[in-house]
Structure formats: C-alpha cells, structure tokens
N, C-alpha and C positions, 0 to 999 in steps of 0.2 A: 812247194813240197810236191814230190812226184805222187802219182796217183797209186803206185804199188805200195805206198808207206800209208794210205789213208786206212783207218779203221784198226790199225795195230796198236793204239794206245801210246804212241811215241810223243804226241803232242801233250797228252795229259801227263805222262811221266815228266817231261821237260819242264812244263808249266808248275807242276805241284814242287819240282826241285828249286825252280826260281822263286816261288813263293816262301818256301821254306828258307831259303838262303837269305831273303830279304829280311825276314824276321829274326834269324839267328845270328848270322854273321855280321849283317849291317845294322841290327838291333833296330829296324825300322818299326814305326808304329802303325803304316798303313801302307799297302800294295795297290797301286792304281793300274788298271789296263784299259785304256780307252777303245772302243770299237764302234763302229757305224751301226745304228739302230736295225739296219736290214740284214746285217750278218750274224743271222741266227746261230750258226755254228761255232763262230767264235764266241759268242756270249754263253753257248752250252759249254764250251770248253772252259771257259772261265769258272762257270758254277761247278763243274767237275773238279776244279782245283781248289775249290773250296770259297770262292770269291762270290760276292753277291751283288746285284745291281742296286746301285744306290740312286742313280737318276738317269734320265734319258736327255 
C-alpha cells in the first residue's frame, strides 16, 4: 500500500467488510488471518476488525 493511504482507515474498513462477508454471505464459523509475530501493525489491524489472537 502506498504511504499516502496509511492512517486513513482503508485497511480497517476493508478488513471489517471481509470479516462480515465471511460470516454473512459464506456462513463461516471462523475467519482466520495469519500474520508474523513481529508484524504488530497487522496484528493491531486484525484486532480493530474484531478478531482476536488465538495462538502464536
């Protein structure tokens, strides 16, 4: 993603929409998003999208 788009909420908006779609349209029971442990920005984004850390 370009630096100009950082901090404007685009990732949060998109990830929330994808999580919602996973549960509504695809009738999923769980949404999984892997990330490297050192990538704290991605992990924070997942938390803002309503996800929680299950294991490392």
